[in-house]
N, C-alpha and C positions, 0 to 999 in steps of 0.2 A: 242512778243505777237502774231503777225499775224502768225508766224511759228507754234506756239503751238495750235492756233485755226483753222488752216488750215484743211479743209475737215470735220469739225464738223457741224452738223445741229444746228438749233437754240436752241433746248432743251438741246443738249449736251454742247453747249457754256454756257448756263445758269448754268448748273451743275458744270462746270469747274470754272466759275468766282464767284459763290456764296460761298465765303470762310469763312465768319463770321457767327458764330452761328450754330445751328444744321440744317442739310440739309438731306432730304430723297429723293433719286432718285429711283423712281419705274421703274425698267429697264426690259422691256419685253424681251422675248427670242430673241437673235440675234440683240439686239439694240445697240451694241458697248459699253458695260459697262466697259470692260477692257481699251478701248481707253479713256473713260472718266476718269477713276481712274488714269491712268498713266499721262494723260495730266494735270490733276488737281495737282498731285504731282510735275510735272515739272514746272507748273505755280507758285506754292508756293515757289519753290526753286529759279527759274530763275527771276521771275517778282516781287514777294512779298518779297524775300530776307530771307526766312525761312531757317535756317541751315538744312542740310539733316538729321542730327541726331535728330532733333526735330519733325520729322514726323513719326508716327506709322501707318503702313498699314497692315491690317490683312486679310488673305484669308484662304481657307480651304484645299488646297493641296500644297505640295512643288512645283509641276509643275507650278501651277498658280503663286506662289510667284516668281519663277525663271523667268517666262514670264514677270511679271511686272518689275523685276530688269533689264532684257535685254532691254525692251522698254525704260525705263527711261534713262539707260546708253546711248542708241542710240540717244534719244531726246536731251540730255544735254552734250553728249560727255564727260562723267565723270564716275568714278568708283562708283558703288553702294555698294562696300564692307563695311560692318559694319552698313549699313542702317537697320532700324527696319521694314523690309518688310518680313513677314513670316506667318506661320500658327499660330493659337492660341497656340498649344502645343509647337512649337519651341520658341515662344515668352516667354512662361512661363518657359521653360527649361533654357533659357538665363538669366532670372531674378533670378531663383532659384540658378543657378550656382554662382551668385554673393552674394546671401543673405541667403541661406538655413540654415546656421548655427544658425540663429535666431529661427529656428524651431526644433533644436536638431539633425540635420543631418550634414554630412560633405560634402564638395564641390565635392568630387569625387564620388558622388552618381551615380548609374546606373539606366537606364530606362528599365523596363521589358515590353516586347510587349505582344500581345494577347495570343500567344502560351505559353509564359513564365507564364502568369497568370494562365492558365489552369493547367499547370504542378505544379505550386506552390499550388494551391487549392487541387490537387491530393495528394501532399505530406502532406498537413495539414490534409486531411481526413484520410490518413494512420496513422498519428500520433495520431489521435483521435479514431482510430479503427472503422471508419465509412466505411461500405461496399460500394465500388464504383459501385457495380452492383445494389444495392438497389436504389441509387441515384447517377447519374454521376456528375463529376466535371463540365461538360458543362452545366448541368441543374442548378447547383448552381451559376455558374460564373456571369450571368447578375444580379442576386439578390445581390450577394456579392458586386459587383461594384456599384449598386444602393444605397446600404446602406452607402457607403462612404460619400455621401453628407448629409445623415440623418440617423444615426445609430438607432435612436428611432423608425424608420419606421418598424423595425423588428416585432413590436407588431401588425402590421396590416396584417401580413402574416398568412395564415391558417396552421394548423398542418398537417403533421409532418414537413413541410418545415421550419416553424418558429424555431423549435427545432434545426434542422440542422444548420440554419443560426446563431443562438445564440452561437453555439459552434465554427463554422468554421470562421465566420467573425472576431472575436477578435484575434484569433491565426493567421489568414492570415495577419492582420494589424501588429501584433507583429513581424512576420517573415520578412515582408517588412522592418520595422524599424531596426531590428537587422542586416540585410544584407546591410543596407544603399541603399535600392532600392526604387524607386517610379514607380507606374504604370501610365497609361495615365490619369486616373481620378485624381490621386494625383497631376499631373502637374497643373491642373486647381485649384483643391481644396486647395493645399498648397500655391499657389500664392495668391489666394483670402484671405486665412488665414494670410499670410505675410502682405498683404496690409492693412488688418483690424487691425491686432495686432501691427503693427509697423507704427505709423503715420508719422514718419520722412521719411521712405522709400516710403510710399504712396505719400507724398508731393513731394519727389524727382522726382518720375515718372510723376506726374501731371504737374510739372514744365518742365520736359524734353519733354513730348509729347504735344507740342503746338497745333498740329493738328492730329486728329485720323480719319482714313478711314477704313471702314469695308465692305468687299465684301460678297456677298451671305448672307445677313443679315437674310433672311427667314430661313436659316439653323442653326442659332444659338440656343443653348440650354440655359437653365436658368443660368448655371454657367458662360457661355461665356457672357451672357448679364450683369451679375453682375460684371464681370471683366471690361467690357467697362465702366460701371457706376463708378467704383472705380478709373479708370485711367483718366477719364475726369474731369476737374476742373469746376468751376462755369461758365466759358466762354462757355462751351459746344460746342467747335469747333469740332463737330463729324459729319462726312459725311458717311451715310450708303447707300449702293446700294443693293436693294433686289427686289423680285417679289413674292408676295403671291402665284401667279398662278404656281410657280415652287417649292413650298414647298412640298417635297416628302419624307422627312426623319424623320417623327414622330417616327418611330420604333427605331431610334437612339437617340431620345430625343429632336429633333428639335422642337421648340415651335413657331408655325406660329403666335401666338399672340404677339410675340416680336416686330413686326413692329408697331402694334397698341399701344403697351406699350411704345415704343419709343416716339410716338407722345404725349403720356400722361405725361411721365417723364421729357421730355425736353421742355422748353418753346419756343414758337414762331417758331415751326419747319417749314421750307420751304420745299414744296413738288414739285419735278420736274418729269414730266412724260416722259419717253423715249419710244416712241411708234413706231418710224420708224425702221423697221427691215431691216438689210442688208444681211440676209441669205437666206430667202425663197421667193417663188413666192406668189403672192396675193391669188391664189387659195388655197394653203396650209394654208396661214394665216387666210383666211376666215373660213376654216374648224376648225382651232384651236380656233378662236374667238367664233364660234358657240358652240363648245363643252364646253369651260370653262365658258361661259355665264350662264350656269345652276347652277354654284356654288353661294352661297349666301354670303353676308357680305365681299365682296372683293372690293378693290379699282378699280373702273371701268377704263378700258383702252381698246383701240382697235388697234391691230397691223396692220400696213400697209407697203407696199413695193413699191419701184420704179422699181422692176425687171420685171414688167408685170405680166399677169395672169398665164402664163405657161401652162403646160399640166393639163388635168383633173386628179383627183385622181382615180386610178384603184382600184375597189373593187371586189375581186374574192371570190367566194364560191365554194369549192370542195365538192364532195359527202362525202369524208372522209379525214382524216389527210394526208394520202398518196397522194391524189390528190393535197392537198394544198402545200405540200413539192415539188411535181413534178412541179407545176406551178411556184413556187418561183425559183427553180433551173433552169428551162427552160428559165424563164425571165432573170435571171442573165446571163446565157450563151448568150442570144440574145443581151443584153445590152453590154456585153463584146465584142461581135463581132462588135458592133456599135462604139466601141472606148473607152468605160469606163473601167477603171482598176478595178480589183476585190476589191481593197482597197477603192474604191469609194462607195462601197455598204455595207449596214448593215441590219441584220435581228434582230428585237427587239421582245421581248416576256415578259410576266408578270412573269412567273414562271421558275425557272432554269430547271425544269424537261422537259420543252418544247424543250430544245436544243437537246435532244437525237434524236428525229425524223429528225431534220435538219442535224445533224452530220451524221447519217446513210445515209440519202438521198444524201448529198453532197459527201460522200465517194463513194457511188455507181456511181455518175456522175463524179467522179474525179474532183470535184470543190475544189479549195484551200480555206480553212477557218481557222479562229482562234477563240477560245472561250475566250472572254475577261472576266477576273475575275478568271483566272487560278492561280496556285501557284506563288506567288511573288518570285522574285530572292532572296530576303532577308529571305524568309521563307523556302527555300530549305534546306534539311538536312545538306549537307556539309557546307553551309554557316553558319547555326546556330551552327554547331559543332566548326568551327574555331572561330566564334565570342565568343562562350563560353570559349575557350582557352584564347582569348584576354581579356575577362572580368575577368577571374580568375587571369591572370597575373597582371592586374591593381588592383584588389581587391581580395586577397586570401580568404577573409571571405565570398565570394559569394557562398553560399551553393548550389543554383540551378545550377550554371555553373559547380561546382564541380561534382554534381551528374550526369550531362549530359555527362561529358567527362572522368570521372575517369576510365572508362573501354571502352573508345572510342578513338582509335580502341581497340579491345579486348586485354587485358593484364593480364587475369587470375584473375581479381578482381570481384568475384561473388556477387550476390544479398545479400547473407547471410552476407558476409563480410561488405558490405556497410550498411546493416541494423544494424549490431552490432556497427559499427563505429558511425552511426547516433544517436543511443540510448545513447552511451557513451558520445558523444559530447554534447548532450542535458543535460545529468546529470551534466556535468562539466561546462556548460554555455559557451562552446567554439564552434567555427565553426568547420565543418568537417575537413577542411584542418589543422587547428591549433591542433585538437585532435590527429592527426597522431603522433605528437611529444611527447605526454603524455606517461609517463613511464608505467603506469598500464593499457595500452590498452588491453581489454579482447579478444585478438585474438592470434592465433597460429603464429609461427615464419614466415611461408611462406607468409600468407596474409599481415603481417606487413612489410615484406621485399618488397613486390610488391607495397604497399601503399607508402612506403618511396622512392621507385624508381620513382614513379609518382611525388611525391613532389619534388624530385631532378630535374626532368625535368622542372617543373614550376619555381623553384628557379633559375635554370640556365638561363632560358628564361627571367626571371625578370632582371637579371644582364645584359644580352646581349642587352636588349631593349634600354638601355641608350646610347649605342655606335654604334648602327647599323641603316642603312637606313631601312625603312619599308619593301622594296622589298626583301632585304637580310634577314631581320629578319623573314619574313613570310616563306621563304625557310627553314630557320633553324628550325622554329616551325614544319613545315611539316615533316622534316627529323627526328628531335629529338623525336617527339611524335610518330613516326611510321605511321602517317596518310597517307603520300604519298605512302608508301609501301602497305598499306592496300587497296588502290585504284587499285592496280595491280590485285587483286583478285575479284574486283567488276565488274560485267558485264556492268555497266554504269560508270565505273571509269574514262574513257576519258572525258565524258560529265561533270562529277562532278569536275574533275581537271580543266577543262576549266572555270567553274564557279568560282573556287577558284582563278584562274589567273585573272579573272575580279575583284575580291575583292582586289587582289594585286594591280591592276591598280588604284582602288579607294583609297587605302592607299597612294599610291605614289602621286596622285593628291592632297590629303589633305596635305601631307608633303610639297608640293610645294606652297600651298596656304597660309598657316599660317607662320608667321614670327618666332614664338618661336622655340627654339631648344629642349625644354623639351619634350622628347618622350612620357612620361606618360600622360602629358597634351594633346598632339596631339592625342594620342590613345583614350583618354576620349572623345574628340570631334568626332572622327570617330565612336565610339560606340554609341554615342548619335544620330548621324546622321542616322546610320543604324536602330536604334530602332524606330526613327520617320518615316523613309521611309518604314519600314516593314509593316506599316499599309496601304500602298497604293499598288494597283495592278501594276504588271509589264506590260509594253507595248511591243507589237510586231509590228515591222514596215514592215514585209514582205507583198508582194502583195497578200492579201487574204481577202475574205469576212468576216466581223466581225459578230459574233453571240454573243448576250449579252442581259441581262435583261434590262428593261426600266430604272431601277435605275442606272445601270452601264453606261447607255448612257448619263446621265446628264453631260452637259459641252462639249459634242462632237457634231459633225455635219458631214453629209455625203451628197454628191450629190443625192444619191438614198437610200431610206429607205423603208423597208418592216416591217409592224407591223402585227404579226401573232396571230392566235388563238383568234380572236375577237368575242368571244361568251359570253353570260351571264354565270357567274360561272368561266370562264377562265380569263376574263378581262372585267368588274370587277370580282374579286374573290368572291366566294359564301359568305365567312365570312364578307366581307366588306359591303355587302348589308344590314346587320343588324343594321348598325350605319350610321347616316347621315354624321358625321365627317370623318369616314373611307371611305365612298363612295366619298366624296368630295376630299379626298387625292388621291383615285384611278383616279378620273377625272383629277386632276392636273398631275398625271403621264401620262395619255393619251395626255394631252396638251404638256408635255415635249417631248413625243415620236413624235408627229406630227411636232413639231418645230425643230426636228433634221434634217429634210429633206430640202435640198436646191433647188433641181430641180424637182425630181419626187418622188411621194409617192404611195405606194402600201399597201392596207389594205386587209388582207386575213382571211378566217375562213373556217370551214367545217360544213356540214349539220349534221354529226355525227362523233364521235371519241371514241377510247378506252381511258377510264380514270379510273385509279386505278383498272384495270381488268374488268371494266364494259363498255358496249356500251351505250353512252349517246348522246342525240340529243338536244342541247341547242339552243335557238333563238339567233339572232344576238345581239351583244353587244349594250347596250343602247347608248354607246358613238358613235358608227357608225350611229345609228338612229338619233342622234342629228345633223348630217351633211346633209345639203340640197343635194338631189340627183342630182340637176343641176350641182353640182361641181364634180360629179363622173361619171366614165365610168364603167358600170357594166359588169362583166365577169363571166364565168363559169356558175354555177346554177343561179347566179343572173341575167345573161343575158338571160338564158332560161326562168326564171320566168318573167322577164320584157317582153320578146316576147310573152309569153303565156298570160300575162295580156292584151297586145295590141290586140292579137287575140281574147281573151275573150270579151273585150270591143267592138271590131268591130262586132263580131258575136252576142253579146247581143243586140246591137243597131239595127242590121239587123233584129233579131228575134222580137224585140219590134215593129219595123215598120210593119212587116208582121202580128203580132198579132193585131195591131191597124186596119190594112186594113181588116183583117178577121172580126173583131168586127163590123167594119163599114158595111161590106157586110151582116152580120147577121141582122143588123137593116134596111137594104135597103128594101123599099117597092115600087113596080112599080104601081103608081096610074094612071088610065086612066080617068082623070077628064074632065068633060064637063060643060058647063054653066048650072047652076041650080042644080048641084049635091050637096048633103049634106055631110059634113065632120066633123070629130072630131080632134081637135088639142090638143096635150099634155098639152100646156100651156094656149092657148086662149079659149079652150072649143069648143062648136058647132058653125058651120058657114055654109054659102052658097056660092058656087062658082059664082062670078059675071061675070068673063070673063076669057078666056084662050088664051095665045099667046105663041106658041111653048112650051118651058120647064117651063114657068112661068104661074102663075094664080093669080087673085085677088079674095080674099075671104072676105066676110062681116061677121064679128063676132059680138058679143053683143056690145051694146052701149059703154061699158067700154073699149073695145079694138078697135072697128071700123074696117076700111078696112086695109088689110095686103096683100102685094105682096110677094109671096113665090114660091119656086121651087115646081113643081108638085110632084116630087118624094122625097120630104123632109121626112125623117124617122119619123118626129113628126106628120105627117098628115095621117089619116086613113079615107078612103071613107066609108060612111054609105050605106049599101045595102038596096034596096027596097024603 
């Protein structure tokens, strides 16, 4: 027990030990939530005696799931193989692989990724004679996927979009089912359907999962929330970790209200606030607290750190964007000379387009950089080609994979041949691959011969798969298909081949991991893993400055962070300022950006910049204005402006004193008063001088005011002549 609670603060211990009933841990940025999750799982296994298979832990990335497994394995000195620690999609894929036949699919279903979905919609549009120039597949795709959860919602769309969707959506769904495919939305929707329609399966998993833990709960969408509700029994032993202030994925369907919904749907929810930050300095945290405080209806918390105040936040304003880039580049070089690695630094921005000016500036300065969010390994052409071969080998009825590789590499099978084959297969109710063997194929001898030669390649590989190690099999695939030879004429052939070799390594690792000798089953697992991972961005570990959007920075941390283009319209975006909810999401994004910094934070903007071909001059971002200037060191035009304001204030006060003195001199009257002189006072009226002593005199006024001792030259006194 002491070992598992070691180095935990009081709030973290409370979160780990509160195991019965629903618990909500509100985990501020950098508050050690992964430590809490892993220690809680270890505590359940080691101290409470819960079997490891009876715990479900869900997170949002494969990387995070792997990190949790590694930590638990280290804490308990045990294997985490087979444990239910995964992403939502991986969990659903695992369940469907066991039970999907209840929904009319077979267990060797294939998962199609984002690119596959685009291509399938394109094929469907072509079958429906919809001009892809009039409306693109990418334009239809998000709406097609949205309709999967609620097909009736098509009636809420405006024309002509509604008409397109009424045609495309049903055929898209039909194509998926015919090919035994599921897309990423299906993984969730079909699992929910399975649990709702099959009470015995639902009860099985409710009994299996005695304890459920969900990471990043603020990022869950409605389907994911429904899944958790279906999997949790009446005990409600559900532990969620989340932070409303870091909810930045509304555009992906994340529902920030799920945290509040959890408190409503589960009885007697215990709330634990994790406010101690282990990442950043107090100066950075104070700034983050000041920014996010302006959001309404949030669970109040205040981050604090024991790392001390650290440096002030640098706020630089350049005359233009070029000045801004120059400042960032020069500062990075200076910090690098001080001992920081380039990989210790990141430049964050709201819009992807902002990266261009930094890329150009860094190239000019010869600064090493990497743009996070570039093409993933699993989305590279050569990888998708080889994966398509493997998918077709596992499932010859996979029309999409067939279309991708039937002429890849080129083997003389043209578009006309493929189009005629597709029409004929559709009329016969067969897959493209199966239609090749039909006797009345409406093609000439040469195209038929080429199609059959391709089919022979696939059939040969299908037979060899059963008796070959994956590494040998992949070599055979590359040679038999002609793909390796085609790379010899490709100017990037060496790089592409290296990527294929990396895929070969992955296949080998899978072969060594699983016990089964059934190669087709093994290959199915590999393809599933690739499809799931293809949704995540590739990481580059070289020593380079990271350039990325604020969204991409979520979950990362760097000793030094620059947040650029902090102007109204740039961040927050113009369009977000029209809606309170959108503006609050932008503010949460700023909060996420600020809390990525561990030691030093730099905020930058420009007085003017070229935007969409026009020169614009926007004021400072309201998010910067929310930060107390006492936390900041002003630089660039900000420093000049501050100096000018000091000079102006000093000069203004000096001028004010001079004006007052001049005004006083204007009112000055030199009175040569003697005893018996008559005077008029501005307030006391007429009077007579009774006595004079140096600069003072005693004057007798009316009975109402009596005797007054005044200065002879008081501006209120005027001597009456005569």
